[in-house]
NUBA-790406 format. One record per residue (C-alpha): x, z negated, y; residue number from 1; residue in three letters. Coordinates in Angstrom, 3 decimals. Example, Ala and Ser with C-alpha at 12.3 -4.5 7.8 and 13.67 -1.06 7.14 Angstrom:
REM residues 2
12.300;-7.800;-4.500;1;ALA
13.670;-7.140;-1.060;2;SER
This chain:
REM residues 673
-0.009;0.012;-0.009;1;MET
1.444;1.092;3.373;2;LYS
0.418;-1.353;6.026;3;LEU
0.145;-0.800;9.794;4;VAL
-0.361;-3.668;12.206;5;LEU
-2.260;-3.093;15.420;6;GLY
-2.257;-5.686;18.240;7;ILE
-4.209;-5.510;21.461;8;ASP
-3.745;-8.113;24.265;9;THR
-6.932;-8.282;26.351;10;GLY
-7.694;-10.332;29.368;11;GLY
-9.105;-13.217;27.289;12;THR
-8.292;-12.597;23.592;13;TYR
-5.482;-10.982;21.673;14;THR
-6.738;-9.063;18.592;15;ASP
-4.876;-7.901;15.539;16;ALA
-5.761;-5.777;12.572;17;VAL
-3.884;-4.919;9.372;18;LEU
-4.695;-1.456;8.237;19;LEU
-4.007;0.327;4.945;20;ASP
-2.545;3.567;6.272;21;ALA
-3.343;5.445;3.092;22;GLY
-7.089;4.656;2.975;23;THR
-7.807;3.563;6.535;24;GLY
-9.326;0.347;5.244;25;ALA
-9.047;-2.888;7.249;26;VAL
-7.106;-5.377;5.116;27;VAL
-7.271;-8.345;7.508;28;ALA
-7.960;-9.097;11.168;29;SER
-7.392;-11.954;13.565;30;GLY
-8.073;-13.149;17.091;31;LYS
-6.300;-15.635;19.386;32;ALA
-6.486;-16.602;23.064;33;ARG
-4.368;-14.411;25.371;34;THR
-1.588;-16.475;26.986;35;THR
-1.345;-14.871;30.396;36;ARG
1.831;-16.702;31.428;37;ASP
3.663;-15.397;28.330;38;ASP
1.818;-12.674;26.381;39;LEU
4.220;-12.961;23.454;40;SER
2.877;-16.428;22.672;41;ARG
-0.577;-14.951;22.172;42;GLY
0.894;-12.282;19.903;43;ILE
2.598;-15.011;17.926;44;SER
-0.680;-16.891;17.587;45;ASP
-2.560;-13.854;16.383;46;VAL
0.176;-13.007;13.896;47;MET
-0.144;-16.482;12.480;48;ASP
-3.858;-15.810;11.888;49;SER
-3.024;-13.010;9.468;50;LEU
-1.899;-13.391;5.798;51;PRO
1.722;-14.377;6.138;52;ALA
2.719;-12.711;2.836;53;GLY
1.550;-9.290;4.029;54;LEU
3.450;-9.191;7.329;55;LEU
6.911;-8.295;5.857;56;PRO
5.216;-5.317;4.235;57;GLN
4.100;-3.853;7.614;58;VAL
5.669;-0.367;8.105;59;GLY
4.704;0.138;11.724;60;SER
3.454;-2.028;14.659;61;LEU
1.200;-0.494;17.357;62;ALA
0.714;-2.407;20.638;63;LEU
-1.591;-2.141;23.568;64;SER
-0.814;-4.648;26.277;65;THR
-2.125;-5.826;29.602;66;THR
1.389;-6.589;30.794;67;LEU
1.889;-3.609;33.190;68;ALA
-1.677;-3.947;34.467;69;THR
-1.211;-7.658;35.242;70;ASN
2.107;-6.977;36.937;71;ALA
0.474;-4.403;39.225;72;CYS
-2.468;-6.617;40.108;73;VAL
-0.265;-9.667;40.720;74;GLU
2.426;-7.518;42.462;75;ASP
5.131;-8.697;40.124;76;LYS
8.094;-6.845;38.603;77;GLY
11.825;-6.346;38.677;78;GLY
14.055;-5.861;41.734;79;ARG
13.790;-2.053;41.864;80;ALA
14.781;0.083;44.849;81;LYS
13.845;3.630;45.944;82;LEU
16.147;6.431;47.073;83;ILE
14.541;9.439;48.758;84;LEU
16.379;12.720;49.220;85;ILE
15.440;15.229;51.923;86;GLY
12.479;13.151;53.034;87;ALA
11.018;12.744;56.485;88;GLU
11.442;9.079;57.335;89;GLN
8.591;8.987;59.817;90;ASP
6.140;10.510;57.373;91;ALA
7.210;8.024;54.714;92;VAL
6.780;5.159;57.117;93;ALA
3.298;6.286;58.062;94;GLU
1.895;7.283;54.657;95;SER
4.012;5.272;52.208;96;GLY
2.114;1.925;52.330;97;PRO
-1.185;3.520;51.200;98;LYS
0.574;4.456;47.935;99;TYR
2.258;1.061;47.538;100;GLY
5.706;1.838;49.091;101;LEU
7.585;-0.902;50.899;102;PRO
8.503;-0.499;54.608;103;PRO
10.769;2.493;55.355;104;ALA
13.702;0.200;56.200;105;ASP
13.709;-0.967;52.534;106;GLU
14.187;2.608;51.280;107;ILE
17.492;4.505;51.246;108;PHE
17.171;7.973;52.763;109;PHE
19.675;10.657;51.768;110;VAL
19.965;13.527;54.350;111;ASP
19.471;16.993;52.854;112;ALA
17.597;20.215;53.663;113;ALA
15.232;21.600;51.024;114;ILE
12.846;24.561;51.483;115;SER
9.302;24.586;50.267;116;PHE
10.307;26.682;47.195;117;ASP
12.894;24.086;46.211;118;GLY
15.972;25.965;47.468;119;THR
18.649;23.501;48.699;120;VAL
19.801;24.845;52.068;121;THR
21.967;21.831;52.841;122;ARG
23.449;19.740;50.051;123;GLU
23.790;15.950;50.584;124;PRO
27.239;14.614;51.435;125;ASP
27.708;12.891;48.089;126;TRP
30.977;11.187;48.983;127;ASP
29.315;9.590;52.038;128;ARG
26.364;8.676;49.840;129;PHE
28.574;6.740;47.461;130;LEU
30.336;4.976;50.367;131;GLU
27.161;3.876;52.157;132;GLU
24.838;2.866;49.330;133;ILE
26.575;-0.252;47.804;134;PRO
25.034;-2.758;50.308;135;PRO
21.554;-1.264;49.600;136;PHE
22.015;-1.774;45.847;137;LEU
22.737;-5.519;46.183;138;GLU
20.234;-7.467;44.057;139;GLY
18.736;-4.360;42.430;140;ALA
18.202;-4.205;38.642;141;ASP
16.871;-0.629;38.519;142;SER
16.603;2.433;40.758;143;LEU
14.123;5.258;41.403;144;ALA
15.321;8.592;42.812;145;VAL
12.887;11.190;44.280;146;VAL
13.581;14.255;46.283;147;SER
11.374;16.506;48.443;148;PHE
10.228;19.409;46.270;149;GLN
11.895;17.742;43.312;150;GLY
9.475;19.314;40.827;151;ILE
10.509;22.742;42.013;152;ARG
14.207;21.991;41.872;153;ASN
15.305;18.737;40.103;154;PRO
19.042;19.277;40.619;155;THR
19.471;16.823;43.505;156;LEU
17.618;14.033;41.634;157;GLU
19.752;14.774;38.574;158;GLN
22.983;14.706;40.607;159;LYS
22.068;11.397;42.301;160;ALA
21.119;9.782;38.960;161;LYS
24.357;10.886;37.393;162;SER
26.479;9.501;40.237;163;LEU
24.537;6.138;40.376;164;LEU
24.662;5.468;36.630;165;MET
28.425;6.497;36.406;166;GLU
29.474;4.499;39.462;167;LYS
27.154;1.419;39.319;168;PHE
25.655;1.371;35.797;169;GLY
22.145;0.690;37.006;170;LEU
19.145;1.980;35.068;171;PHE
17.913;4.963;37.114;172;THR
14.786;7.080;36.693;173;VAL
13.952;10.330;38.552;174;CYS
10.568;11.411;39.843;175;GLY
10.700;14.799;38.067;176;HIS
11.101;13.023;34.762;177;GLU
7.770;11.257;35.120;178;LEU
5.292;13.167;37.281;179;PHE
4.512;16.798;38.081;180;TRP
2.784;16.727;41.469;181;SER
3.974;17.951;44.891;182;LEU
3.187;14.857;46.948;183;ASN
6.696;13.395;47.007;184;TYR
5.608;10.204;48.784;185;ILE
3.085;9.295;46.127;186;LYS
5.580;10.485;43.470;187;ARG
8.094;8.098;45.044;188;GLY
5.677;5.139;44.841;189;ALA
4.811;5.968;41.149;190;SER
8.494;6.268;40.267;191;THR
9.392;3.044;42.045;192;LEU
6.598;1.254;40.223;193;LEU
8.006;2.512;36.943;194;ASN
11.441;1.128;37.844;195;ALA
9.915;-2.206;38.789;196;ARG
8.223;-2.456;35.401;197;LEU
11.371;-1.724;33.279;198;VAL
12.713;-5.325;33.082;199;PRO
9.147;-6.577;32.553;200;VAL
8.490;-4.421;29.528;201;ILE
12.084;-4.928;28.265;202;THR
11.607;-8.694;28.148;203;ASP
8.187;-8.423;26.531;204;PHE
9.320;-6.102;23.760;205;LEU
12.341;-8.318;23.108;206;ALA
9.962;-11.256;22.677;207;ALA
7.788;-9.197;20.286;208;VAL
10.878;-8.333;18.270;209;ARG
11.811;-12.029;18.053;210;ARG
8.265;-12.803;16.783;211;ASN
8.677;-10.040;14.179;212;MET
12.051;-11.176;13.010;213;ALA
10.774;-14.780;12.582;214;ALA
8.213;-13.376;10.068;215;ARG
10.595;-11.124;8.171;216;GLY
9.274;-7.936;9.899;217;MET
11.504;-5.010;10.789;218;ASN
9.257;-2.084;11.633;219;ALA
9.201;0.537;14.353;220;PRO
7.000;-0.162;17.372;221;ILE
4.714;2.305;19.094;222;VAL
2.752;1.530;22.261;223;ILE
-0.483;3.027;23.523;224;VAL
-0.190;5.086;26.738;225;ARG
-2.855;5.080;29.467;226;SER
-4.235;8.391;28.239;227;ASP
-4.801;7.020;24.695;228;GLY
-1.798;8.679;23.075;229;THR
1.149;6.802;21.618;230;LEU
4.848;6.492;22.484;231;MET
7.838;4.947;20.785;232;SER
9.445;1.680;21.767;233;GLU
12.460;3.427;23.124;234;GLU
10.345;5.735;25.316;235;PHE
8.268;2.785;26.557;236;ALA
11.451;1.113;27.771;237;LEU
12.045;4.130;30.064;238;GLU
8.405;4.798;30.977;239;ARG
6.607;1.408;31.189;240;PRO
4.360;2.756;33.996;241;VAL
2.564;4.791;31.317;242;GLU
1.227;1.576;29.700;243;THR
-0.995;0.815;32.709;244;ILE
-4.625;0.617;31.461;245;LEU
-3.401;1.150;27.877;246;CYS
-5.765;-1.600;26.705;247;GLY
-8.958;0.214;27.812;248;PRO
-7.446;3.449;26.443;249;ALA
-7.030;1.777;23.045;250;ALA
-10.643;0.636;23.138;251;SER
-11.786;4.242;23.592;252;VAL
-9.690;5.349;20.607;253;MET
-10.972;2.484;18.508;254;GLY
-14.557;3.195;19.366;255;GLY
-14.201;6.825;18.505;256;MET
-12.478;6.044;15.191;257;THR
-14.887;3.402;14.040;258;LEU
-18.087;5.151;15.034;259;SER
-17.159;8.716;14.150;260;GLY
-19.197;9.847;17.217;261;GLU
-17.865;12.882;19.073;262;LYS
-20.070;12.513;22.198;263;ASN
-20.524;8.924;23.274;264;CYS
-20.253;6.178;25.809;265;VAL
-17.850;3.473;24.646;266;VAL
-18.717;0.046;26.064;267;ALA
-16.045;-2.598;25.327;268;ASP
-17.090;-6.096;26.363;269;MET
-14.379;-8.748;26.274;270;GLY
-14.210;-12.213;27.706;271;GLY
-13.256;-11.166;31.235;272;THR
-14.381;-7.505;31.759;273;THR
-16.411;-4.663;30.306;274;THR
-14.711;-1.263;30.113;275;ASP
-16.925;1.807;29.974;276;ILE
-15.476;5.192;28.907;277;ALA
-16.879;8.580;27.972;278;LEU
-16.049;10.887;25.062;279;VAL
-17.031;14.606;25.017;280;ARG
-16.457;16.800;21.987;281;ASP
-14.197;14.208;20.432;282;GLY
-11.877;13.986;23.468;283;VAL
-11.841;11.029;25.900;284;PRO
-12.818;12.091;29.459;285;VAL
-9.786;11.906;31.733;286;ARG
-9.669;10.184;35.039;287;GLY
-8.990;12.170;38.308;288;ASP
-6.048;11.736;40.587;289;GLY
-4.082;9.068;38.700;290;GLY
-4.453;5.325;38.266;291;VAL
-4.911;3.197;41.411;292;ALA
-4.288;-0.511;40.689;293;ILE
-3.345;-3.364;42.928;294;GLY
-1.399;-2.001;45.899;295;ARG
-0.308;1.039;43.946;296;TRP
-1.824;4.538;44.019;297;ASP
-0.054;6.449;41.270;298;THR
0.191;9.762;39.438;299;PHE
-0.196;7.984;36.062;300;VAL
-2.595;9.999;33.869;301;ASP
-5.283;7.976;32.151;302;SER
-8.631;8.144;30.399;303;VAL
-11.647;7.620;32.638;304;TYR
-12.424;3.912;32.731;305;ILE
-15.258;2.241;34.660;306;HIS
-14.453;-1.452;34.658;307;THR
-16.703;-4.307;35.778;308;ILE
-16.227;-8.065;35.891;309;GLY
-18.663;-8.797;33.085;310;LEU
-17.841;-10.589;29.823;311;GLY
-18.479;-13.546;27.625;312;GLY
-16.578;-15.833;30.030;313;ASP
-18.246;-14.522;33.253;314;SER
-19.269;-17.270;35.726;315;TRP
-23.082;-17.888;35.685;316;VAL
-24.244;-19.414;38.985;317;ARG
-27.525;-20.252;40.560;318;LEU
-28.188;-17.638;43.257;319;ALA
-28.823;-18.424;46.904;320;LYS
-32.489;-18.228;47.945;321;PRO
-33.626;-14.601;47.854;322;GLY
-30.300;-13.324;46.533;323;GLU
-31.586;-12.193;43.170;324;THR
-35.116;-11.997;41.698;325;PRO
-34.230;-14.115;38.628;326;ASP
-32.380;-16.858;40.590;327;GLY
-28.955;-16.342;38.921;328;ILE
-25.773;-14.269;39.242;329;THR
-23.278;-13.430;36.489;330;VAL
-19.617;-12.652;37.233;331;GLY
-17.456;-11.023;38.348;332;PRO
-15.168;-14.088;38.197;333;GLN
-14.006;-15.476;34.854;334;ARG
-14.223;-19.200;34.043;335;VAL
-13.653;-21.341;31.006;336;LEU
-16.949;-21.751;29.060;337;PRO
-18.164;-25.357;28.986;338;LEU
-18.463;-25.229;25.219;339;CYS
-14.711;-24.346;24.921;340;ALA
-13.801;-26.990;27.468;341;ALA
-15.736;-29.654;25.598;342;ALA
-13.954;-28.744;22.356;343;THR
-10.626;-29.387;24.023;344;GLN
-11.736;-32.372;26.139;345;TRP
-14.652;-34.283;24.476;346;PRO
-15.291;-36.198;27.755;347;SER
-16.779;-32.922;29.138;348;VAL
-19.680;-33.129;26.675;349;ARG
-20.172;-36.889;27.347;350;GLU
-20.411;-36.298;31.080;351;GLU
-22.754;-33.349;30.698;352;LEU
-25.034;-35.435;28.459;353;ALA
-25.158;-38.122;31.119;354;ALA
-25.881;-35.546;33.816;355;LEU
-28.761;-34.061;31.741;356;ALA
-30.230;-37.527;31.184;357;ALA
-29.993;-38.544;34.896;358;GLU
-31.011;-35.104;36.242;359;MET
-30.077;-35.911;39.872;360;PRO
-31.783;-34.054;42.754;361;GLU
-28.812;-32.090;44.133;362;THR
-27.712;-28.619;45.155;363;THR
-24.153;-29.234;44.093;364;HIS
-22.768;-27.718;40.786;365;PRO
-22.202;-31.126;39.176;366;LEU
-22.052;-29.414;35.753;367;HIS
-18.726;-27.798;36.662;368;GLU
-15.233;-29.018;35.781;369;PHE
-11.645;-28.023;36.525;370;PHE
-8.626;-28.052;34.322;371;CYS
-4.876;-27.605;35.081;372;LEU
-3.107;-24.380;34.076;373;VAL
0.196;-24.842;36.021;374;LYS
1.324;-27.945;37.801;375;ASP
2.545;-27.412;41.395;376;ILE
2.025;-31.064;42.430;377;ALA
5.642;-31.338;43.615;378;GLU
5.753;-27.958;45.425;379;ASP
5.884;-28.462;49.222;380;PRO
4.556;-24.904;49.815;381;LEU
1.073;-26.196;48.949;382;TYR
-1.161;-28.504;50.965;383;SER
-1.452;-32.204;50.258;384;GLU
-4.995;-31.711;48.909;385;GLN
-3.839;-28.915;46.577;386;GLU
-0.999;-31.060;45.206;387;ARG
-3.412;-33.986;44.793;388;ALA
-5.811;-31.763;42.835;389;ILE
-3.048;-30.847;40.398;390;CYS
-1.990;-34.498;40.032;391;ARG
-5.581;-35.498;39.265;392;ALA
-5.886;-32.849;36.583;393;LEU
-2.785;-33.869;34.640;394;ARG
-4.934;-36.015;32.354;395;GLY
-7.385;-33.245;31.417;396;GLY
-10.573;-31.665;32.800;397;ALA
-12.422;-33.432;35.603;398;LEU
-15.964;-32.937;36.877;399;ARG
-16.038;-31.369;40.315;400;ILE
-17.214;-34.491;42.169;401;ASP
-14.706;-36.775;40.462;402;ARG
-11.971;-34.297;41.264;403;LEU
-12.996;-34.263;44.935;404;ALA
-12.780;-38.047;45.061;405;ALA
-9.427;-38.108;43.335;406;ALA
-8.054;-35.546;45.820;407;ALA
-9.306;-37.601;48.807;408;GLY
-12.068;-35.168;49.645;409;ALA
-15.778;-34.665;49.059;410;ASP
-17.840;-31.752;47.724;411;LEU
-17.989;-30.228;51.152;412;TYR
-14.258;-30.341;51.944;413;THR
-12.772;-29.778;48.451;414;LEU
-10.916;-26.443;48.652;415;ASN
-9.788;-24.937;45.368;416;THR
-9.783;-21.267;46.373;417;ARG
-6.014;-20.685;46.508;418;ARG
-5.312;-22.619;43.311;419;LEU
-8.025;-20.668;41.431;420;GLU
-6.930;-17.274;42.765;421;SER
-3.301;-17.909;41.800;422;GLU
-4.334;-18.996;38.312;423;GLY
-2.960;-22.555;38.784;424;LEU
-6.276;-24.310;37.896;425;ILE
-9.283;-22.982;35.998;426;LEU
-12.911;-23.626;36.663;427;ARG
-15.074;-24.655;33.671;428;CYS
-18.672;-23.586;34.060;429;SER
-21.670;-22.088;32.297;430;PHE
-21.126;-18.566;30.862;431;THR
-22.840;-16.042;28.610;432;PRO
-20.744;-17.531;25.821;433;THR
-22.527;-20.866;26.420;434;ASP
-25.876;-19.079;26.239;435;ALA
-24.797;-17.468;22.948;436;MET
-24.029;-20.951;21.501;437;HIS
-27.452;-22.285;22.547;438;ILE
-29.228;-19.253;20.957;439;ARG
-27.166;-19.513;17.783;440;GLY
-25.407;-16.161;18.198;441;ASP
-21.969;-17.722;18.316;442;PHE
-20.782;-21.031;16.829;443;GLU
-17.090;-21.396;17.575;444;ARG
-17.217;-24.197;20.128;445;PHE
-19.352;-27.210;21.191;446;ASP
-22.894;-25.961;21.560;447;ALA
-24.095;-29.400;22.638;448;GLY
-22.114;-29.255;25.866;449;ALA
-23.649;-25.868;26.613;450;SER
-27.177;-27.177;25.930;451;ARG
-26.789;-30.166;28.347;452;TYR
-25.498;-27.852;31.110;453;ALA
-28.446;-25.463;30.529;454;ALA
-30.925;-28.360;30.890;455;GLN
-29.407;-29.272;34.248;456;PHE
-29.408;-25.676;35.550;457;LEU
-32.867;-24.816;34.192;458;ALA
-34.291;-27.912;35.890;459;ASN
-33.059;-26.627;39.172;460;ARG
-35.128;-23.401;38.558;461;LEU
-38.133;-25.303;37.092;462;SER
-37.871;-23.400;33.822;463;ILE
-36.923;-24.280;30.217;464;SER
-33.298;-24.030;28.965;465;PRO
-34.426;-21.246;26.614;466;GLU
-35.846;-19.195;29.515;467;GLU
-32.633;-19.854;31.452;468;PHE
-30.544;-18.424;28.603;469;CYS
-32.961;-15.484;28.415;470;GLY
-32.337;-14.752;32.115;471;ARG
-28.584;-14.843;31.513;472;VAL
-28.909;-12.348;28.700;473;PHE
-31.199;-10.055;30.686;474;ASN
-28.768;-10.151;33.643;475;ARG
-25.898;-9.054;31.363;476;VAL
-28.015;-6.238;29.939;477;LYS
-29.054;-5.139;33.443;478;LYS
-25.407;-4.979;34.624;479;GLU
-24.483;-2.990;31.574;480;LEU
-27.360;-0.586;32.219;481;TYR
-26.463;-0.188;35.966;482;ILE
-22.799;0.521;35.302;483;HIS
-23.271;2.844;32.349;484;ILE
-25.611;4.950;34.486;485;VAL
-23.102;4.850;37.367;486;LYS
-20.349;6.006;34.990;487;ALA
-22.519;8.870;33.769;488;LEU
-23.401;9.906;37.325;489;LEU
-19.794;9.817;38.469;490;GLU
-18.870;12.252;35.720;491;ASN
-21.972;14.401;36.056;492;ALA
-21.371;15.260;39.709;493;ASP
-18.336;14.324;41.922;494;PRO
-20.763;13.720;44.808;495;LEU
-21.797;10.393;43.267;496;PHE
-18.215;9.174;43.430;497;ARG
-18.230;9.560;47.192;498;LYS
-21.813;8.930;48.027;499;GLU
-22.638;5.949;45.851;500;GLY
-23.395;2.542;47.332;501;GLY
-25.959;-0.224;47.471;502;PRO
-28.940;2.169;47.821;503;ALA
-27.967;4.120;44.700;504;LEU
-27.299;0.913;42.752;505;GLU
-30.686;-0.482;43.812;506;ARG
-32.315;2.737;42.575;507;LEU
-30.605;2.451;39.200;508;ILE
-31.471;-1.277;38.992;509;GLU
-35.127;-0.431;39.647;510;ALA
-35.016;1.853;36.577;511;GLY
-34.178;-1.172;34.469;512;TRP
-36.583;-3.595;36.144;513;ASP
-39.500;-1.162;35.858;514;ASN
-38.752;0.241;32.400;515;ARG
-41.762;-1.448;30.839;516;ASN
-44.004;-1.272;33.882;517;ARG
-43.265;1.967;35.846;518;PRO
-43.821;1.904;39.615;519;ASN
-47.168;3.629;40.309;520;PRO
-45.670;5.497;43.315;521;LEU
-42.430;6.819;41.849;522;ILE
-40.187;5.830;38.946;523;HIS
-36.545;6.763;38.285;524;PHE
-35.004;6.175;34.906;525;ALA
-31.629;7.167;33.506;526;GLY
-31.553;9.054;30.222;527;LYS
-28.614;10.378;28.184;528;THR
-28.053;12.248;24.959;529;GLN
-24.735;10.457;24.444;530;LEU
-24.525;7.752;21.831;531;THR
-23.801;4.255;23.050;532;LEU
-20.929;2.754;21.001;533;VAL
-20.473;-0.958;21.413;534;GLY
-17.099;-2.668;20.638;535;ILE
-15.866;-6.183;21.386;536;GLY
-17.019;-9.434;19.902;537;ALA
-20.329;-9.812;21.807;538;SER
-21.471;-6.252;22.802;539;THR
-23.913;-6.040;19.884;540;HIS
-26.048;-8.786;21.542;541;LEU
-26.763;-6.650;24.558;542;PHE
-26.195;-2.964;24.052;543;LEU
-29.198;-2.170;21.833;544;GLY
-31.777;-2.780;24.524;545;GLU
-29.660;-0.892;27.079;546;VAL
-29.549;2.123;24.728;547;ALA
-33.292;1.978;24.285;548;GLU
-33.768;2.023;28.050;549;ALA
-31.573;5.125;28.250;550;LEU
-33.293;6.845;25.320;551;GLY
-30.025;6.802;23.467;552;ALA
-28.805;6.044;19.960;553;LYS
-26.783;2.805;19.694;554;CYS
-23.920;2.272;17.204;555;VAL
-22.175;-1.045;16.675;556;ILE
-19.506;-0.170;14.081;557;PRO
-18.095;-2.508;11.464;558;GLU
-15.018;-4.269;12.772;559;ASN
-16.200;-3.724;16.362;560;ALA
-14.698;-7.118;17.340;561;ALA
-11.145;-5.787;16.766;562;VAL
-11.742;-2.161;17.703;563;ALA
-9.019;-2.270;20.376;564;ASN
-6.403;-3.303;17.897;565;ALA
-7.602;-0.555;15.573;566;LEU
-7.417;1.891;18.465;567;GLY
-3.779;1.065;18.922;568;ALA
-3.005;2.525;15.474;569;VAL
-5.452;5.462;15.575;570;SER
-3.784;7.579;18.301;571;GLY
-1.352;10.428;18.077;572;ARG
1.783;11.204;20.004;573;VAL
1.307;13.846;22.609;574;SER
3.452;15.373;25.389;575;ALA
2.355;17.789;28.101;576;THR
4.901;19.733;30.144;577;VAL
4.105;22.035;33.086;578;SER
6.105;24.673;34.867;579;ALA
5.336;26.475;38.181;580;GLU
6.043;30.138;38.717;581;VAL
6.520;30.906;42.455;582;ILE
7.830;33.848;44.388;583;MET
11.538;33.504;45.267;584;ALA
10.966;35.176;48.669;585;GLY
8.219;36.661;50.830;586;GLN
7.125;39.359;48.394;587;ASN
7.170;40.276;44.738;588;GLU
10.342;42.351;44.985;589;ASP
12.284;39.206;45.726;590;ASP
11.655;37.906;42.175;591;GLY
10.292;34.610;40.920;592;TYR
11.459;31.096;40.239;593;PHE
10.340;29.322;37.085;594;VAL
10.428;25.618;37.856;595;CYS
10.193;23.135;34.884;596;THR
10.897;19.391;34.827;597;PRO
14.418;20.117;33.602;598;ARG
15.511;23.385;35.159;599;GLN
14.946;26.218;37.653;600;ARG
15.211;29.752;36.324;601;ILE
15.220;33.068;38.259;602;PHE
13.257;36.049;36.881;603;SER
13.144;39.472;38.506;604;SER
9.495;40.253;37.567;605;GLY
6.244;38.326;37.288;606;TYR
5.556;39.104;33.580;607;GLU
9.140;38.189;32.705;608;GLU
8.735;34.922;34.624;609;ALA
5.504;34.033;32.784;610;ILE
7.111;34.666;29.372;611;GLU
10.179;32.653;30.429;612;THR
7.930;29.796;31.558;613;ALA
5.910;29.834;28.349;614;LEU
9.037;29.650;26.188;615;ARG
10.500;26.877;28.353;616;ALA
7.474;24.602;28.405;617;VAL
6.802;25.027;24.663;618;ARG
10.416;23.995;23.945;619;GLU
10.399;21.141;26.456;620;GLU
6.982;19.856;25.272;621;ALA
8.099;19.842;21.637;622;ARG
11.336;18.016;22.459;623;GLU
9.445;15.512;24.648;624;GLU
6.913;14.827;21.835;625;ALA
9.778;14.087;19.444;626;VAL
11.372;11.821;22.029;627;ARG
8.055;9.965;22.371;628;ARG
7.925;9.380;18.583;629;GLY
6.147;12.343;17.064;630;ALA
6.886;12.993;13.402;631;ARG
6.259;15.680;10.835;632;GLY
4.419;18.856;11.904;633;GLU
4.042;19.251;15.650;634;ILE
1.322;21.465;17.111;635;LEU
2.122;23.221;20.367;636;VAL
-0.381;25.041;22.587;637;THR
0.306;26.682;25.931;638;ALA
-1.548;28.528;28.721;639;GLU
-0.932;30.026;32.137;640;ALA
-3.392;29.488;35.034;641;VAL
-3.063;31.106;38.400;642;PRO
-3.417;28.728;41.420;643;ILE
-5.355;30.639;44.039;644;THR
-6.757;30.177;47.525;645;ALA
-9.491;32.074;49.353;646;THR
-8.176;33.992;52.398;647;VAL
-10.578;35.128;55.146;648;GLY
-13.698;33.636;56.693;649;GLN
-16.398;36.251;55.973;650;GLU
-17.487;37.095;52.475;651;ALA
-16.882;40.829;53.107;652;ILE
-13.255;40.242;54.250;653;ASN
-12.260;37.295;52.035;654;SER
-10.122;37.662;48.918;655;HIS
-8.280;35.429;46.456;656;GLU
-4.527;34.972;47.053;657;LEU
-2.409;33.781;44.122;658;CYS
-0.173;30.977;45.440;659;LEU
1.602;30.231;42.213;660;SER
1.006;30.117;38.485;661;THR
0.914;26.816;36.502;662;ARG
2.162;27.210;32.923;663;VAL
1.315;24.192;30.701;664;THR
2.206;23.351;27.068;665;ALA
1.012;20.423;25.026;666;THR
2.760;19.310;21.841;667;ALA
1.198;16.677;19.575;668;SER
2.040;15.155;16.223;669;GLY
1.636;12.016;14.090;670;SER
3.308;8.748;14.927;671;ALA
4.423;8.572;11.301;672;GLY
1.950;5.946;10.037;673;PHE
């Protein structure tokens, strides 16, 4: 039996699945809490949940990780620096920040003259470059090099990289090696982000290797890319930026594999978020324009993902008067479910029981607690109240009013915002997971604590605890319905991506609210022929009714709870390489340049240039796929597409002008499972 281990680190849980590569059967699966401060600990915990005797037999390990995503959101990473060649400093200073670049005075500019076709009309003074750059490199652990028109002529980037690595030994990555788009400022930001993530992913993979060695495992590692394909460990160490959103990408692949559906909406509900993706004709729908995350706007290619703050651990609160028709809100913030808190600190249940018995007349959330994640009580950068909060929580979870008193405040002046936003303390409150425990859908933690909290909250709304839980469930279903419809609309017509807003959302919401009692004046309701595929531990509790409202088939596949981990092992290795064919002068008689990521080739005629480009991209795509970890037979496809523009204002005088020709090849193969 040839075993493959797939591991997915989500926002709340880390999932693992052992798969028989020969039959595709799931041999064992496991789940552990994600340890955000050190993801490798969560991976260690989930490995320990699997049969120890089988782990040394694992032939391959496939990972999807939130590491790069978390680093972007939290603006963390290595000490990378950016070198721009032939760039306009004023343009970079003005436009750079919107893509995530630092101020222009933190970028090294190399003087050079480069024409729009990539011809270098003035070479940089390389001796001067090597003399002036050492002070800039102080403290750097990796470098990014990007030149103006670098995708049409990579020679200056290649020269700079060679000199930097030879002279200073720093890891250096070039823009043309990663991205194939003309906007050199955005390409610079994307390349800098990649360099920042190199030490982050290096440390993570080293920790994974240590975990494997401790269990007698010595298998190759592959990692899911943001477009759902796979890459080798070695490739990931060079291109960590391509792991952004790889977790949601793995969920799409897992949903497709488990359900067998070729046209579907994949809804993956975890503890923190729900990711919605679309599949058409067996291929995940791609996102447009690259991944934007945190302060970074990148050229990273990814599957289309519509993410909302809705999950099992979403914060359920009583709404302000008139805020919602059912009197509650769910999410988008994540909290620790009270049932889980009470399992760790039994005093939580005792205090909730007393609260439910007393049932005080109050508008304060006395059912909520806080617990300590990281102690900053001795850090002078925080206020005295913030330090006092952390000191008070050293002994375990405290109810909000008792915490306020311990911190020398009251419920009106207690300020936990910064400590919560920085992940230093965690709020414990009612969640959909608590409602699941009360209804008997989930039995992992202390259902009694959830029940006492529901009694307190339901009393505030003058309803029963059962009705309160019903409202929580309905709110989750409504949010799923709204966002699935929004995802479908965004992909049906680009107009909805620009022209959405509260009015459109209210119209969609009305379709859910009135599904059983249509408005006599006018009724809008979303319908789709796509199958709704639910994955994640709790999606099956909500998606069926949403599918019914959409007139759609619903599939909750077996092993849906660990579909992401399964998705990590179900992808293929793929590489796409593009070349651009452009005129070398003002007319066709001047010949053509074939610009690939590795080289620039002159051809005297257009047909010759196209054939040269096709040969080059096929070869480069195949070599790139092998470098990414493709094994066995590799399939290569290629096409040439003219890039045109309409010239002239009136229909009778207008015509299409060919600006260039884009030649693209895609090579794909097995990861060797």
